[in-house]
C-alpha positions in Angstrom: 5.2 -13.7 -23.8 2.3 -12.2 -25.7 1.0 -10.4 -22.6 4.5 -9.0 -21.9 4.8 -7.7 -25.4 1.3 -6.1 -25.2 2.2 -4.4 -22.0 5.5 -3.1 -23.4 3.7 -1.7 -26.4 1.1 -0.1 -24.2 3.6 1.7 -22.0 5.8 2.7 -24.9 5.6 6.4 -25.8 6.2 6.5 -29.6 5.4 10.2 -30.1 8.0 12.9 -30.8 9.9 14.5 -28.0 8.1 17.8 -28.7 4.7 16.2 -28.4 5.7 14.4 -25.1 6.9 17.7 -23.8 3.5 19.3 -24.6 1.7 16.4 -22.9 3.9 16.9 -19.8 3.2 20.6 -19.6 -0.5 20.1 -20.0 -0.6 17.3 -17.3 1.5 19.4 -14.9 -1.4 21.9 -14.8 -4.2 19.3 -14.6 -2.9 16.6 -12.3 -2.7 18.7 -9.1 -6.4 19.5 -9.5 -7.2 15.8 -10.2 -5.4 14.7 -7.0 -7.2 17.4 -5.0 -10.6 16.0 -6.2 -9.6 12.4 -5.5 -8.5 13.3 -2.0 -11.9 15.0 -1.3 -13.7 11.9 -2.8 -11.7 9.4 -0.7 -12.2 11.4 2.5 -16.0 11.8 1.9 -16.3 8.0 1.2 -14.3 6.9 4.2 -16.0 9.1 6.8 -19.4 7.3 6.9 -17.6 4.0 7.4 -15.6 5.0 10.4 -16.9 2.8 13.2 -18.7 0.5 10.8 -15.8 -1.0 8.9 -12.5 -2.1 10.3 -10.0 0.7 10.8 -7.7 -0.8 8.2 -10.4 0.0 5.6 -12.0 3.1 7.0 -9.0 5.0 8.4 -5.5 3.6 7.4 -6.1 2.7 3.7 -7.7 6.1 2.8 -4.9 7.8 4.8 -2.3 6.1 2.5 -4.3 7.1 -0.6 -4.4 10.7 0.6 -0.7 10.8 1.4 0.2 9.4 -2.1 -2.1 11.8 -3.8 -0.8 14.8 -1.8 2.9 13.9 -2.6 2.2 13.4 -6.3 0.2 16.7 -6.4 3.1 18.6 -4.9 5.5 16.9 -7.3 3.5 18.1 -10.3 3.2 21.6 -8.9 6.9 21.8 -8.6 7.2 20.4 -12.1 5.5 23.5 -13.5 8.5 25.6 -12.6 11.0 23.9 -14.9 10.9 21.7 -18.0 13.0 18.5 -17.5 15.1 16.7 -20.2 13.4 14.6 -22.8 14.3 11.3 -21.1 12.9 12.6 -17.8 9.7 13.7 -19.6 9.2 10.3 -21.1 9.9 8.6 -17.8 7.4 11.0 -16.0 4.7 10.2 -18.5 5.1 6.5 -18.1 5.0 6.9 -14.4 1.7 8.8 -14.7 0.2 6.0 -16.8 1.4 3.3 -14.4 0.2 5.1 -11.3 -3.2 5.8 -12.9 -3.7 2.1 -13.5 -2.4 0.9 -10.1 -4.1 3.6 -8.1 -7.3 3.2 -10.1 -7.4 -0.5 -9.3 -6.4 0.0 -5.7 -9.0 2.7 -5.0 -11.8 0.7 -6.7 -11.0 -2.5 -4.8 -11.0 -0.5 -1.5 -14.4 1.0 -2.4 -15.9 -2.4 -3.2 -14.4 -3.9 0.1 -16.2 -1.2 2.0 -19.5 -2.0 0.1 -20.4 -4.9 2.3 -20.2 -2.8 5.5 -22.7 -0.2 4.4 -26.4 0.3 4.2 -28.3 1.1 1.0 -27.3 4.8 1.2 -23.6 4.3 1.7 -23.6 1.6 -1.0 -25.1 4.1 -3.5 -22.4 6.5 -2.4 -19.8 3.9 -3.2 -21.0 3.6 -6.7 -21.2 7.4 -7.1 -17.6 7.6 -5.7 -16.3 5.1 -8.2 -18.0 6.7 -11.2 -17.1 10.2 -10.3 -13.5 9.4 -9.5 -12.9 7.5 -12.7 -14.4 10.3 -14.8 -12.2 12.8 -13.0 -9.1 10.8 -13.6 -9.9 10.1 -17.3 -10.7 13.8 -17.9 -7.6 15.2 -16.2 -5.3 12.6 -17.9 -6.9 13.2 -21.4 -3.5 14.0 -23.0 -2.4 10.4 -22.3 -4.5 8.3 -24.7 -3.7 5.0 -23.0 -5.3 5.9 -19.6 -9.0 6.0 -20.4 -9.2 2.6 -22.1 -7.0 1.0 -19.5 -9.2 2.3 -16.6 -12.3 1.2 -18.4 -11.0 -2.4 -18.6 -9.3 -2.5 -15.2 -11.9 -0.6 -13.1 -15.2 0.1 -14.9 -15.9 -3.4 -16.2 -15.0 -5.2 -12.9 -17.0 -2.7 -10.9 -20.0 -3.1 -13.3 -19.8 -6.9 -13.0 -19.7 -6.6 -9.2 -22.8 -4.3 -9.2 -24.6 -6.5 -11.6 -24.3 -9.4 -9.1 -26.1 -7.5 -6.4 -29.6 -8.4 -5.5 -31.1 -5.0 -5.7 -32.1 -4.0 -9.3 -30.9 -0.4 -8.7 -27.3 -1.5 -8.7 -27.8 -3.6 -11.8 -29.2 -0.5 -13.6 -26.2 1.6 -12.3 -23.9 -1.1 -13.7 -25.4 -0.8 -17.2 -25.5 3.0 -17.0 -21.9 3.2 -15.8 -20.6 1.1 -18.7 -22.6 2.9 -21.4 -22.0 6.4 -20.0 -18.2 6.1 -19.4 -17.8 4.1 -22.6 -19.4 6.8 -24.6 -17.3 9.4 -22.8 -14.2 7.6 -23.7 -15.1 7.8 -27.4 -15.6 11.5 -27.1 -12.2 11.8 -25.2 -10.4 9.9 -27.9 -11.6 12.4 -30.5 -10.6 15.2 -28.1 -7.1 13.7 -27.8 -6.9 13.6 -31.6 -7.7 17.3 -31.7 -5.1 17.9 -29.0 -2.5 16.1 -31.0 -3.3 18.0 -34.2 -3.1 21.3 -32.4 0.3 20.5 -30.8 1.7 19.1 -34.1 0.6 22.2 -35.9 2.3 24.3 -33.3 5.5 22.3 -33.6 5.4 22.7 -37.3 4.9 26.5 -37.0 7.8 26.7 -34.5 10.0 24.8 -36.8 9.2 27.0 -39.7 9.8 30.1 -37.6 13.2 28.9 -36.6 14.1 28.2 -40.2 13.1 31.7 -41.2 15.1 33.2 -38.3 18.1 31.1 -39.4 17.8 32.5 -43.0 17.7 36.0 -41.7 
């Protein structure tokens, strides 16, 4: 019950309709680029494992990820051409949060499953892939404050624990560095989100005052 309430609160968008609309417009510009970067990262990670790992991991799973990312990118490109109703905006933002969490976990699990099939070089590439992809997603989804902390808990911490359990000390060092670097980046992004909120709220206030003046005239 407590977990259900926490999840409901996490996915509830309590901001004003105007602020959610500003978030949606900002994300419609950034998400296609995010998906393009994720597609490139997924393909570049999968290629060295073709012939080494089972086809289900090296071919079919990344293909599914690429298709999902491509479809979502096209959807957000189309979304730039019109502004949906407030209810659709709220639903769209919740969908972005849910997909970011689900896809973040799925892609990180896939990367770690490939880990055992690689040599030292491809294993290092795995860790680089995870860190770079998470940073990309967090940065592009900055207008949604929930995403970065959620991905830190769901992806970064489990990945760091997995790396810390490896025998080679390099991966243990990478685990510590990943947690500290991405954790510090999240703090900076939270401040950046606050600045974004203040800028949008000030613009909303100015627009409201302008409409009031026009009504008086």
